[in-house]
NUFIMI-130703 format. One line per 10 residues: number of its first residue (from 1); for each residue x, y, z of C-alpha. Coordinates in nm, 2 decimals, padded with zeros to 4 digits. Example, Ala and Ser with C-alpha at 12.3 -4.5 7.8 and 13.67 -1.06 7.14 Angstrom:
1> 01.23,-00.45,00.78 | 01.37,-00.11,00.71;
END
This chain:
1> 09.56,01.50,18.94 | 09.19,01.53,18.87 | 09.09,01.90,18.87 | 08.75,02.04,18.95 | 08.59,02.30,18.73 | 08.49,02.64,18.88 | 08.12,02.61,18.97 | 08.01,02.94,18.82 | 08.22,02.95,18.50 | 08.03,02.93,18.18;
11> 08.33,02.82,17.98 | 08.65,02.67,18.12 | 08.96,02.60,17.93 | 09.19,02.33,18.06 | 09.55,02.28,17.95 | 09.74,01.97,18.03 | 10.11,01.91,18.01 | 10.26,01.56,18.03 | 10.21,01.55,18.41 | 09.84,01.64,18.36;
21> 09.87,01.96,18.56 | 09.61,02.23,18.49 | 09.79,02.55,18.39 | 09.49,02.76,18.29 | 09.13,02.79,18.38 | 09.01,03.08,18.16 | 08.85,03.03,17.82 | 09.04,03.33,17.68 | 09.39,03.19,17.75 | 09.58,03.11,17.43;
31> 09.62,02.75,17.33 | 09.74,02.80,16.98 | 10.08,02.66,17.06 | 09.93,02.32,17.13 | 09.68,02.32,16.85 | 09.71,02.06,16.57 | 09.52,01.79,16.38 | 09.40,01.49,16.58 | 09.33,01.15,16.43 | 09.05,00.95,16.60;
41> 09.18,00.60,16.62 | 08.84,00.44,16.72 | 08.49,00.53,16.83 | 08.19,00.33,16.94 | 07.88,00.33,17.16 | 07.65,00.08,17.33 | 07.31,00.11,17.50 | 07.14,-00.13,17.73 | 06.81,-00.12,17.91 | 06.84,-00.19,18.29;
51> 06.55,-00.27,18.51 | 06.34,00.02,18.38 | 06.02,-00.02,18.19 | 06.17,00.13,17.88 | 06.50,00.25,17.74 | 06.48,00.62,17.79 | 06.85,00.70,17.73 | 06.99,00.80,17.39 | 07.33,00.87,17.25 | 07.50,01.07,16.98;
61> 07.79,00.96,16.77 | 07.81,01.18,16.47 | 08.07,01.37,16.26 | 07.99,01.70,16.11 | 08.18,01.89,15.84 | 08.21,02.25,15.71 | 08.32,02.35,15.36 | 08.68,02.41,15.46 | 08.80,02.07,15.57 | 08.71,02.13,15.93;
71> 08.53,01.84,16.09 | 08.40,01.79,16.44 | 08.31,01.46,16.61 | 08.01,01.48,16.84 | 07.96,01.21,17.11 | 07.71,01.24,17.38 | 07.46,01.07,17.62 | 07.12,01.19,17.71 | 06.95,01.04,18.02 | 06.58,01.07,17.96;
81> 06.32,01.05,18.23 | 05.94,01.03,18.22 | 05.97,00.90,17.86 | 06.19,00.92,17.56 | 06.06,01.24,17.40 | 06.33,01.48,17.54 | 06.63,01.25,17.50 | 06.53,01.16,17.15 | 06.47,01.52,17.05 | 06.82,01.61,17.16;
91> 06.96,01.31,16.99 | 06.80,01.41,16.66 | 06.83,01.79,16.67 | 07.16,01.88,16.84 | 07.38,01.75,16.56 | 07.17,01.95,16.31 | 07.20,02.27,16.51 | 07.58,02.21,16.56 | 07.62,02.16,16.18 | 07.43,02.48,16.11;
101> 07.67,02.67,16.35 | 07.97,02.52,16.18 | 07.86,02.62,15.84 | 07.73,02.97,15.93 | 07.99,03.09,16.18 | 08.33,02.97,16.06 | 08.52,03.17,16.32 | 08.34,03.04,16.62 | 08.52,02.82,16.87 | 08.40,02.46,16.93;
111> 08.27,02.55,17.28 | 08.07,02.85,17.14 | 07.91,02.63,16.87 | 07.83,02.35,17.12 | 07.67,02.61,17.35 | 07.47,02.76,17.07 | 07.35,02.42,16.95 | 07.24,02.33,17.30 | 07.04,02.65,17.33 | 06.88,02.61,16.99;
121> 06.79,02.25,17.08 | 06.64,02.36,17.41 | 06.43,02.63,17.24 | 06.31,02.37,16.99 | 06.21,02.14,17.29 | 06.02,02.42,17.46 | 05.85,02.55,17.13 | 05.75,02.22,16.97 | 05.76,01.94,17.23 | 05.56,02.13,17.49;
131> 05.30,02.26,17.26 | 05.18,01.91,17.18 | 05.12,01.58,17.37 | 05.45,01.43,17.25 | 05.63,01.50,17.58 | 05.36,01.39,17.82 | 05.51,01.16,18.07 | 05.51,00.78,18.01 | 05.37,00.56,18.28 | 05.61,00.31,18.43;
141> 05.43,00.02,18.60 | 05.75,-00.09,18.77 | 05.83,00.24,18.94 | 05.48,00.39,18.93 | 05.42,00.75,18.82 | 05.70,00.87,19.04 | 05.44,00.86,19.33 | 05.31,01.19,19.19 | 04.95,01.31,19.23 | 05.00,01.60,18.98;
151> 04.82,01.54,18.65 | 04.99,01.43,18.33 | 04.96,01.79,18.21 | 05.24,01.88,18.46 | 05.44,01.56,18.41 | 05.67,01.63,18.11 | 05.96,01.42,17.98 | 06.30,01.57,18.04 | 06.66,01.48,17.99 | 07.01,01.54,18.12;
161> 07.30,01.55,17.87 | 07.68,01.51,17.86 | 07.83,01.58,17.52 | 08.19,01.61,17.38 | 08.28,01.79,17.06 | 08.62,01.72,16.92 | 08.75,01.96,16.66 | 08.97,01.72,16.46 | 09.16,02.01,16.29 | 09.26,02.20,16.60;
171> 09.24,01.93,16.86 | 09.00,02.11,17.09 | 08.76,01.91,17.29 | 08.46,02.10,17.42 | 08.26,01.92,17.69 | 07.91,02.01,17.78 | 07.73,01.88,18.09 | 07.38,01.95,18.21 | 07.28,01.70,18.49 | 07.44,01.39,18.62;
181> 07.55,01.21,18.31 | 07.92,01.22,18.32 | 08.21,01.27,18.07 | 08.56,01.16,18.15 | 08.89,01.22,17.96 | 09.19,00.98,18.02 | 09.55,01.05,17.93 | 09.77,00.81,17.74 | 09.85,00.62,18.07 | 09.48,00.56,18.13;
191> 09.45,00.81,18.42 | 09.15,01.04,18.45 | 09.27,01.40,18.39 | 08.92,01.56,18.36 | 08.57,01.48,18.45 | 08.25,01.68,18.45 | 08.08,01.77,18.78 | 07.75,01.61,18.85 | 07.48,01.87,18.90 | 07.34,01.74,19.23;
201> 07.09,01.97,19.41 | 07.33,02.07,19.69 | 07.58,02.21,19.45 | 07.32,02.47,19.33 | 07.21,02.57,19.68 | 07.34,02.93,19.64 | 07.16,02.98,19.31 | 06.83,02.83,19.44 | 06.85,03.03,19.76 | 06.91,03.35,19.57;
211> 06.61,03.27,19.35 | 06.39,03.23,19.66 | 06.51,03.57,19.79 | 06.40,03.72,19.46 | 06.05,03.58,19.50 | 06.08,03.28,19.27 | 05.90,02.96,19.36 | 06.23,02.76,19.37 | 06.26,02.44,19.57 | 06.55,02.42,19.82;
221> 06.77,02.11,19.82 | 06.67,01.84,20.08 | 06.87,01.54,20.19 | 06.74,01.20,20.29 | 06.97,00.90,20.36 | 07.26,01.09,20.22 | 07.09,01.16,19.89 | 07.00,01.51,19.78 | 06.68,01.60,19.59 | 06.45,01.88,19.49;
231> 06.08,01.86,19.53 | 05.89,01.94,19.21 | 05.53,01.91,19.29 | 05.54,01.56,19.44 | 05.83,01.44,19.23 | 06.18,01.41,19.38 | 06.45,01.52,19.13 | 06.80,01.41,19.19 | 06.95,01.68,18.97 | 06.95,02.06,18.98;
241> 07.01,02.10,18.60 | 06.83,01.93,18.32 | 06.63,02.01,18.01 | 06.28,02.02,18.16 | 05.92,02.15,18.11 | 05.75,02.44,18.28 | 05.68,02.28,18.62 | 06.04,02.16,18.69 | 06.18,02.49,18.55 | 05.96,02.70,18.77;
251> 06.10,02.51,19.07 | 06.46,02.60,18.98 | 06.58,02.32,18.77 | 06.78,02.49,18.49 | 06.90,02.39,18.15 | 07.22,02.59,18.20 | 07.52,02.37,18.11 | 07.88,02.37,18.22 | 08.11,02.38,17.91 | 08.49,02.31,17.94;
261> 08.76,02.30,17.68 | 09.05,02.06,17.68 | 09.34,02.04,17.43 | 09.36,01.69,17.29 | 09.69,01.50,17.30 | 09.80,01.17,17.15 | 09.68,00.87,17.34 | 09.39,01.04,17.51 | 09.05,00.86,17.54 | 08.71,01.00,17.62;
271> 08.41,00.82,17.79 | 08.06,00.94,17.84 | 07.78,00.75,18.03 | 07.46,00.81,18.21 | 07.43,00.77,18.58 | 07.33,00.41,18.54 | 07.70,00.34,18.52 | 07.83,00.58,18.77 | 07.60,00.47,19.05 | 07.77,00.13,19.07;
281> 08.13,00.20,18.93 | 08.33,00.51,19.02 | 08.54,00.71,18.77 | 08.88,00.57,18.87 | 08.76,00.21,18.83 | 08.59,00.27,18.50 | 08.92,00.42,18.37 | 09.11,00.11,18.48 | 08.86,-00.11,18.32 | 08.87,00.08,17.99;
291> 09.25,00.09,17.99 | 09.26,-00.29,18.04 | 09.01,-00.35,17.76 | 09.21,-00.13,17.53 | 09.52,-00.32,17.63 | 09.35,-00.64,17.53 | 09.28,-00.50,17.19 | 08.91,-00.43,17.24 | 08.76,-00.18,17.01 | 08.56,00.12,17.14;
301> 08.22,-00.04,17.07 | 08.31,-00.37,17.23 | 08.46,-00.18,17.53 | 08.13,00.02,17.57 | 07.93,-00.30,17.56 | 08.15,-00.47,17.82 | 08.13,-00.17,18.06 | 07.75,-00.15,18.02 | 07.72,-00.52,18.10 | 07.94,-00.49,18.40;
311> 07.72,-00.21,18.54 | 07.41,-00.44,18.50 | 07.59,-00.73,18.67 | 07.69,-00.51,18.96 | 07.32,-00.42,19.03 | 07.26,-00.10,18.84 | 06.88,-00.06,18.80 | 06.91,00.22,18.55 | 06.96,00.23,18.18;
END
C-alpha cells in the first residue's frame, strides 16, 4: 500500500517488510537490523524537450565517495522555470556540496548530508546567482513572459527538485523533494511502495495563512478549473515550494524540502521525473510501464528514454 508522508515532518524514515507495510515514521527509529551493502544493477537517465522554447530541466546522476569505502549514488531531476540558471546551478553544485559533507562529516546520515547539501546549494544560488544578471528570466515567445507586467528585475529563474541519495554501504535511500517533480520507489514486484508528495499550493494553506497572520505578504492559494496556484506579482505559480528569488520567496514560496528515508531491499527500483511526465501518466501506470520494460530486458537509460517519449506522445507540453 502506498503511504503518505507526514506533511510537517522534516525527516521521515520508512521501513518496508515483504508486504510493503510501513512500520515506522520517525527518523530516529533504528534500522540497523536491515542495513547492508546494496549493489546497483543499472542506472540511466534521459532528457527531452517538450513544446517549450528551451530545455529548462536538468538531471543529476553522480556517484560520490569518501576515504573509507563509503559511496553514495545521487540521482535527481530539477525542473527549471524562467530559464536554466537555477536548475543548472543545482545540477553543478549539489553533488559538490554533498561530496564535501561526505568527506568532512563521516558520522552524518545520508538524509542529513542531503539536507545540508541542498541548503548549501540554496545559499550559493541566493549569494551568487541573484547578485548578477545570470538568473534574469529568459523570454519564451511561445508562452510569453508568463503574462507578467513586472520587470525582468523581479523575474528570476527558479527550480523545483527531487533527488535520491543511495548509500551503497548501508542501503539507506534518502529522498529529497521540493516542488512537484516526483520520486517513486518500486518493490521487486514492480509495485509503488513510496512516492514523494507534490507541493501544490493547497497543501501549504496552513503555513501560508499563518504567515499572513504574522504580517508577511504571503499569497493565499487560489483555485481555477480545479488547478491551484499562488499569485506572485502577476505570475501564477503551480507550486508552494521551490528554489526561488526574492519576489517569489516574499510571497511564501519556500525552498524547504521534505526528506524521507527508505531502507533499500533487493529488487527495488527508483524513478524520478519532472511534472512533464506526471501530468499525462500517473504513478501506477508509470510503474507498470517501467516493470514491463525491465521484463523485456531494457536498460535503465533506454527505459528512461522510452518513458519520456511516451509522455510526449500522450500530449505533454512540458520538458
